[in-house]
Backbone as JSON Lines, residues from 0, in Angstrom:
{"i":0,"aa":"M","n":[16.22,20.67,-28.77],"ca":[15.27,19.81,-28.1],"c":[15.89,19.34,-26.78]}
{"i":1,"aa":"Q","n":[15.13,19.52,-25.72],"ca":[15.64,19.17,-24.39],"c":[15.01,17.86,-23.93]}
{"i":2,"aa":"L","n":[15.84,16.93,-23.5],"ca":[15.35,15.64,-23.02],"c":[15.17,15.69,-21.52]}
{"i":3,"aa":"C","n":[14.16,14.99,-21.06],"ca":[13.9,14.89,-19.63],"c":[14.8,13.81,-19.03]}
{"i":4,"aa":"E","n":[15.54,14.16,-18.02],"ca":[16.4,13.19,-17.35],"c":[15.82,12.86,-15.99]}
{"i":5,"aa":"K","n":[15.82,11.57,-15.66],"ca":[15.36,11.15,-14.35],"c":[16.5,11.26,-13.36]}
{"i":6,"aa":"K","n":[16.14,11.65,-12.15],"ca":[17.13,11.75,-11.08],"c":[17.42,10.36,-10.56]}
{"i":7,"aa":"G","n":[18.66,10.09,-10.23],"ca":[19.02,8.82,-9.62],"c":[18.52,8.74,-8.18]}
{"i":8,"aa":"I","n":[18.62,7.58,-7.6],"ca":[18.15,7.39,-6.23],"c":[19.03,8.16,-5.25]}
{"i":9,"aa":"F","n":[20.33,8.1,-5.44],"ca":[21.25,8.78,-4.53],"c":[21.96,9.88,-5.27]}
{"i":10,"aa":"P","n":[22.3,10.94,-4.64],"ca":[22.07,11.31,-3.25],"c":[20.63,11.78,-3.04]}
{"i":11,"aa":"L","n":[20.12,11.48,-1.86],"ca":[18.77,11.91,-1.5],"c":[18.76,13.4,-1.2]}
{"i":12,"aa":"T","n":[17.73,14.07,-1.68],"ca":[17.54,15.47,-1.28],"c":[16.89,15.48,0.09]}
{"i":13,"aa":"S","n":[16.86,16.63,0.72],"ca":[16.27,16.72,2.06],"c":[14.78,16.4,2.02]}
{"i":14,"aa":"I","n":[14.08,16.81,0.98],"ca":[12.64,16.54,0.87],"c":[12.4,15.04,0.67]}
{"i":15,"aa":"E","n":[13.29,14.37,-0.06],"ca":[13.16,12.92,-0.24],"c":[13.48,12.16,1.05]}
{"i":16,"aa":"L","n":[14.4,12.68,1.83],"ca":[14.72,12.06,3.12],"c":[13.53,12.16,4.07]}
{"i":17,"aa":"I","n":[12.91,13.34,4.12],"ca":[11.71,13.52,4.94],"c":[10.6,12.61,4.44]}
{"i":18,"aa":"G","n":[10.43,12.54,3.12],"ca":[9.42,11.66,2.54],"c":[9.68,10.2,2.86]}
{"i":19,"aa":"S","n":[10.93,9.78,2.85],"ca":[11.27,8.39,3.18],"c":[10.93,8.06,4.62]}
{"i":20,"aa":"I","n":[11.22,8.99,5.52],"ca":[10.89,8.78,6.94],"c":[9.38,8.7,7.12]}
{"i":21,"aa":"L","n":[8.65,9.63,6.49],"ca":[7.18,9.6,6.58],"c":[6.61,8.33,5.94]}
{"i":22,"aa":"L","n":[7.24,7.87,4.87],"ca":[6.8,6.65,4.2],"c":[6.95,5.44,5.12]}
{"i":23,"aa":"I","n":[8.07,5.34,5.79],"ca":[8.29,4.23,6.74],"c":[7.28,4.29,7.87]}
{"i":24,"aa":"L","n":[7.05,5.49,8.41],"ca":[6.07,5.64,9.49],"c":[4.66,5.33,9.01]}
{"i":25,"aa":"G","n":[4.32,5.78,7.79],"ca":[2.99,5.52,7.24],"c":[2.74,4.05,6.98]}
{"i":26,"aa":"V","n":[3.74,3.36,6.44],"ca":[3.6,1.92,6.21],"c":[3.47,1.19,7.54]}
{"i":27,"aa":"G","n":[4.27,1.57,8.51],"ca":[4.2,0.95,9.83],"c":[2.85,1.16,10.48]}
{"i":28,"aa":"A","n":[2.33,2.38,10.42],"ca":[1.02,2.67,11.01],"c":[-0.08,1.92,10.28]}
{"i":29,"aa":"G","n":[-0.01,1.89,8.97],"ca":[-1.03,1.18,8.19],"c":[-1.03,-0.31,8.46]}
{"i":30,"aa":"Q","n":[0.15,-0.89,8.56],"ca":[0.23,-2.33,8.84],"c":[-0.19,-2.64,10.27]}
{"i":31,"aa":"A","n":[0.17,-1.77,11.21],"ca":[-0.22,-1.98,12.6],"c":[-1.73,-1.89,12.76]}
{"i":32,"aa":"A","n":[-2.35,-0.99,12.0],"ca":[-3.81,-0.83,12.08],"c":[-4.53,-1.89,11.26]}
{"i":33,"aa":"G","n":[-3.81,-2.56,10.37],"ca":[-4.43,-3.6,9.55],"c":[-5.17,-3.07,8.34]}
{"i":34,"aa":"I","n":[-4.88,-1.83,7.94],"ca":[-5.58,-1.23,6.8],"c":[-4.7,-1.09,5.57]}
{"i":35,"aa":"G","n":[-3.45,-1.46,5.66],"ca":[-2.54,-1.33,4.53],"c":[-1.87,0.03,4.5]}
{"i":36,"aa":"G","n":[-2.64,1.1,4.51],"ca":[-2.08,2.44,4.57],"c":[-2.0,3.18,3.26]}
{"i":37,"aa":"G","n":[-2.65,2.69,2.2],"ca":[-2.6,3.36,0.9],"c":[-3.08,4.79,0.95]}
{"i":38,"aa":"L","n":[-4.09,5.06,1.76],"ca":[-4.63,6.42,1.88],"c":[-3.59,7.38,2.47]}
{"i":39,"aa":"I","n":[-2.7,6.85,3.28],"ca":[-1.64,7.67,3.88],"c":[-0.43,7.75,2.95]}
{"i":40,"aa":"I","n":[-0.09,6.64,2.32],"ca":[1.18,6.54,1.6],"c":[1.14,7.21,0.23]}
{"i":41,"aa":"I","n":[0.04,7.1,-0.49],"ca":[-0.03,7.67,-1.85],"c":[0.23,9.17,-1.85]}
{"i":42,"aa":"P","n":[-0.41,9.97,-0.98],"ca":[-0.09,11.41,-0.98],"c":[1.36,11.71,-0.64]}
{"i":43,"aa":"I","n":[1.98,10.89,0.21],"ca":[3.39,11.09,0.55],"c":[4.26,10.88,-0.69]}
{"i":44,"aa":"V","n":[3.99,9.81,-1.44],"ca":[4.78,9.52,-2.64],"c":[4.6,10.62,-3.68]}
{"i":45,"aa":"I","n":[3.37,11.1,-3.83],"ca":[3.11,12.17,-4.81],"c":[3.8,13.46,-4.4]}
{"i":46,"aa":"Q","n":[3.63,13.85,-3.14],"ca":[4.14,15.14,-2.68],"c":[5.65,15.18,-2.54]}
{"i":47,"aa":"F","n":[6.23,14.17,-1.93],"ca":[7.65,14.23,-1.59],"c":[8.57,13.68,-2.69]}
{"i":48,"aa":"F","n":[8.03,12.83,-3.55],"ca":[8.88,12.23,-4.59],"c":[8.5,12.7,-5.99]}
{"i":49,"aa":"G","n":[7.46,13.53,-6.1],"ca":[7.1,14.15,-7.37],"c":[6.61,13.19,-8.44]}
{"i":50,"aa":"M","n":[5.97,12.1,-8.04],"ca":[5.47,11.13,-9.02],"c":[4.0,11.42,-9.32]}
{"i":51,"aa":"D","n":[3.57,10.99,-10.5],"ca":[2.16,11.15,-10.83],"c":[1.34,10.07,-10.12]}
{"i":52,"aa":"T","n":[0.03,10.22,-10.17],"ca":[-0.86,9.34,-9.42],"c":[-0.73,7.89,-9.85]}
{"i":53,"aa":"K","n":[-0.65,7.66,-11.15],"ca":[-0.59,6.28,-11.66],"c":[0.65,5.55,-11.15]}
{"i":54,"aa":"K","n":[1.8,6.19,-11.22],"ca":[3.03,5.57,-10.74],"c":[3.0,5.41,-9.22]}
{"i":55,"aa":"S","n":[2.43,6.4,-8.53],"ca":[2.36,6.33,-7.07],"c":[1.52,5.15,-6.61]}
{"i":56,"aa":"V","n":[0.39,4.94,-7.26],"ca":[-0.48,3.81,-6.89],"c":[0.25,2.49,-7.12]}
{"i":57,"aa":"A","n":[0.95,2.38,-8.24],"ca":[1.68,1.14,-8.54],"c":[2.77,0.89,-7.5]}
{"i":58,"aa":"I","n":[3.51,1.92,-7.14],"ca":[4.56,1.77,-6.14],"c":[3.98,1.4,-4.78]}
{"i":59,"aa":"V","n":[2.87,2.04,-4.42],"ca":[2.25,1.77,-3.12],"c":[1.69,0.36,-3.07]}
{"i":60,"aa":"F","n":[1.17,-0.15,-4.19],"ca":[0.71,-1.55,-4.21],"c":[1.86,-2.5,-3.88]}
{"i":61,"aa":"V","n":[3.01,-2.25,-4.46],"ca":[4.18,-3.1,-4.19],"c":[4.6,-2.98,-2.72]}
{"i":62,"aa":"I","n":[4.61,-1.76,-2.19],"ca":[5.0,-1.55,-0.79],"c":[4.04,-2.26,0.15]}
{"i":63,"aa":"I","n":[2.74,-2.08,-0.06],"ca":[1.74,-2.67,0.83],"c":[1.74,-4.19,0.7]}
{"i":64,"aa":"F","n":[1.86,-4.71,-0.53],"ca":[1.91,-6.16,-0.71],"c":[3.11,-6.75,0.02]}
{"i":65,"aa":"S","n":[4.27,-6.11,-0.11],"ca":[5.48,-6.61,0.55],"c":[5.33,-6.61,2.06]}
{"i":66,"aa":"A","n":[4.8,-5.52,2.6],"ca":[4.63,-5.43,4.05],"c":[3.58,-6.43,4.54]}
{"i":67,"aa":"S","n":[2.5,-6.6,3.79],"ca":[1.47,-7.56,4.18],"c":[1.98,-8.99,4.09]}
{"i":68,"aa":"F","n":[2.77,-9.28,3.08],"ca":[3.35,-10.62,2.94],"c":[4.3,-10.9,4.11]}
{"i":69,"aa":"G","n":[5.06,-9.9,4.51],"ca":[5.93,-10.05,5.68],"c":[5.13,-10.33,6.94]}
{"i":70,"aa":"N","n":[4.0,-9.62,7.11],"ca":[3.13,-9.88,8.26],"c":[2.55,-11.29,8.21]}
{"i":71,"aa":"L","n":[2.16,-11.74,7.02],"ca":[1.62,-13.09,6.87],"c":[2.64,-14.13,7.3]}
{"i":72,"aa":"I","n":[3.87,-13.97,6.85],"ca":[4.92,-14.92,7.22],"c":[5.17,-14.88,8.73]}
{"i":73,"aa":"M","n":[5.16,-13.68,9.29],"ca":[5.45,-13.54,10.71],"c":[4.34,-14.14,11.59]}
{"i":74,"aa":"F","n":[3.07,-13.95,11.19],"ca":[1.96,-14.39,12.03],"c":[1.42,-15.77,11.67]}
{"i":75,"aa":"S","n":[1.86,-16.36,10.58],"ca":[1.28,-17.64,10.15],"c":[1.56,-18.78,11.13]}
{"i":76,"aa":"K","n":[2.66,-18.74,11.81],"ca":[3.02,-19.82,12.74],"c":[2.61,-19.54,14.18]}
{"i":77,"aa":"K","n":[2.21,-18.3,14.47],"ca":[1.89,-17.95,15.86],"c":[0.49,-18.44,16.23]}
{"i":78,"aa":"K","n":[0.34,-18.76,17.5],"ca":[-0.94,-19.27,18.02],"c":[-1.48,-18.31,19.06]}
{"i":79,"aa":"S","n":[-2.81,-18.32,19.22],"ca":[-3.45,-17.53,20.27],"c":[-3.32,-18.26,21.6]}
{"i":80,"aa":"E","n":[-3.86,-17.65,22.64],"ca":[-3.77,-18.27,23.97],"c":[-4.56,-19.58,24.04]}
{"i":81,"aa":"R","n":[-5.59,-19.7,23.2],"ca":[-6.39,-20.93,23.17],"c":[-5.76,-22.01,22.3]}
{"i":82,"aa":"G","n":[-4.71,-21.67,21.59],"ca":[-4.05,-22.63,20.72],"c":[-4.49,-22.55,19.26]}
{"i":83,"aa":"D","n":[-5.44,-21.65,18.96],"ca":[-5.88,-21.44,17.58],"c":[-4.86,-20.57,16.85]}
{"i":84,"aa":"P","n":[-4.81,-20.67,15.52],"ca":[-3.93,-19.78,14.77],"c":[-4.36,-18.32,14.94]}
{"i":85,"aa":"L","n":[-3.41,-17.4,14.95],"ca":[-3.75,-15.98,15.06],"c":[-4.51,-15.49,13.83]}
{"i":86,"aa":"I","n":[-4.22,-16.05,12.68],"ca":[-4.91,-15.67,11.45],"c":[-6.18,-16.49,11.34]}
{"i":87,"aa":"D","n":[-7.31,-15.8,11.2],"ca":[-8.59,-16.49,11.08],"c":[-8.84,-16.79,9.6]}
{"i":88,"aa":"Y","n":[-8.46,-17.98,9.18],"ca":[-8.56,-18.35,7.77],"c":[-10.01,-18.48,7.31]}
{"i":89,"aa":"K","n":[-10.93,-18.83,8.22],"ca":[-12.35,-18.9,7.86],"c":[-12.89,-17.52,7.51]}
{"i":90,"aa":"L","n":[-12.47,-16.51,8.24],"ca":[-12.89,-15.14,7.95],"c":[-12.36,-14.7,6.58]}
{"i":91,"aa":"I","n":[-11.15,-15.11,6.25],"ca":[-10.59,-14.78,4.94],"c":[-11.45,-15.4,3.83]}
{"i":92,"aa":"L","n":[-11.83,-16.65,3.99],"ca":[-12.65,-17.32,2.98],"c":[-14.02,-16.67,2.84]}
{"i":93,"aa":"I","n":[-14.57,-16.16,3.94],"ca":[-15.87,-15.49,3.88],"c":[-15.76,-14.14,3.18]}
{"i":94,"aa":"S","n":[-14.68,-13.41,3.42],"ca":[-14.56,-12.06,2.87],"c":[-14.03,-12.0,1.44]}
{"i":95,"aa":"L","n":[-13.41,-13.06,0.95],"ca":[-12.85,-13.04,-0.41],"c":[-13.88,-12.77,-1.5]}
{"i":96,"aa":"P","n":[-15.07,-13.38,-1.48],"ca":[-16.04,-13.05,-2.53],"c":[-16.38,-11.56,-2.6]}
{"i":97,"aa":"A","n":[-16.5,-10.91,-1.44],"ca":[-16.79,-9.47,-1.44],"c":[-15.63,-8.68,-2.04]}
{"i":98,"aa":"V","n":[-14.41,-9.11,-1.77],"ca":[-13.24,-8.44,-2.34],"c":[-13.25,-8.57,-3.86]}
{"i":99,"aa":"F","n":[-13.54,-9.77,-4.36],"ca":[-13.57,-9.98,-5.81],"c":[-14.68,-9.19,-6.48]}
{"i":100,"aa":"V","n":[-15.86,-9.15,-5.88],"ca":[-16.98,-8.38,-6.45],"c":[-16.64,-6.9,-6.43]}
{"i":101,"aa":"G","n":[-16.1,-6.41,-5.32],"ca":[-15.74,-4.99,-5.23],"c":[-14.66,-4.61,-6.21]}
{"i":102,"aa":"S","n":[-13.68,-5.46,-6.39],"ca":[-12.61,-5.19,-7.35],"c":[-13.15,-5.15,-8.77]}
{"i":103,"aa":"T","n":[-14.0,-6.11,-9.1],"ca":[-14.58,-6.15,-10.44],"c":[-15.43,-4.91,-10.7]}
{"i":104,"aa":"Y","n":[-16.25,-4.53,-9.73],"ca":[-17.1,-3.34,-9.87],"c":[-16.24,-2.08,-10.0]}
{"i":105,"aa":"G","n":[-15.2,-1.99,-9.19],"ca":[-14.33,-0.82,-9.26],"c":[-13.62,-0.69,-10.59]}
{"i":106,"aa":"I","n":[-13.21,-1.81,-11.17],"ca":[-12.56,-1.78,-12.48],"c":[-13.55,-1.34,-13.55]}
{"i":107,"aa":"Q","n":[-14.78,-1.81,-13.45],"ca":[-15.79,-1.43,-14.44],"c":[-16.15,0.05,-14.33]}
{"i":108,"aa":"Q","n":[-16.05,0.62,-13.15],"ca":[-16.45,2.01,-12.94],"c":[-15.28,2.99,-13.03]}
{"i":109,"aa":"K","n":[-14.14,2.55,-13.48],"ca":[-12.95,3.4,-13.49],"c":[-13.09,4.63,-14.38]}
{"i":110,"aa":"D","n":[-13.95,4.57,-15.37],"ca":[-14.1,5.7,-16.28],"c":[-15.16,6.69,-15.82]}
{"i":111,"aa":"V","n":[-15.83,6.42,-14.72],"ca":[-16.85,7.33,-14.21],"c":[-16.16,8.5,-13.54]}
{"i":112,"aa":"N","n":[-16.55,9.71,-13.93],"ca":[-15.99,10.91,-13.33],"c":[-17.06,11.53,-12.45]}
{"i":113,"aa":"L","n":[-16.85,11.53,-11.16],"ca":[-17.85,12.03,-10.22],"c":[-17.87,13.55,-10.14]}
{"i":114,"aa":"L","n":[-16.88,14.22,-10.69],"ca":[-16.81,15.67,-10.59],"c":[-17.62,16.38,-11.65]}
{"i":115,"aa":"N","n":[-18.02,15.69,-12.7],"ca":[-18.8,16.34,-13.78],"c":[-20.25,15.97,-13.7]}
């Protein structure tokens, strides 16, 4: 009986090094655009690091949350030219109900297979 062994983090293979560089660029582009970048990052994690979709999504959630939290800390104290905060907290309060409804609906529809 053969057991599956996981590879350690180091030494990085050349494909993992390329994936790491693309991951950094993808996270940077996603954060700069304000979209998070999950659509870019998940395929990179799957292709270059050989992870399944479920693990890739979990890892990408942690990456995007960390990067977004860093942006929040960085921009929370900054002001616009008019003296208003750069973060529009009223817009956040308006959009949160839609996020909650969309998340709830998406969770309920997770078992729907559109390909059949």
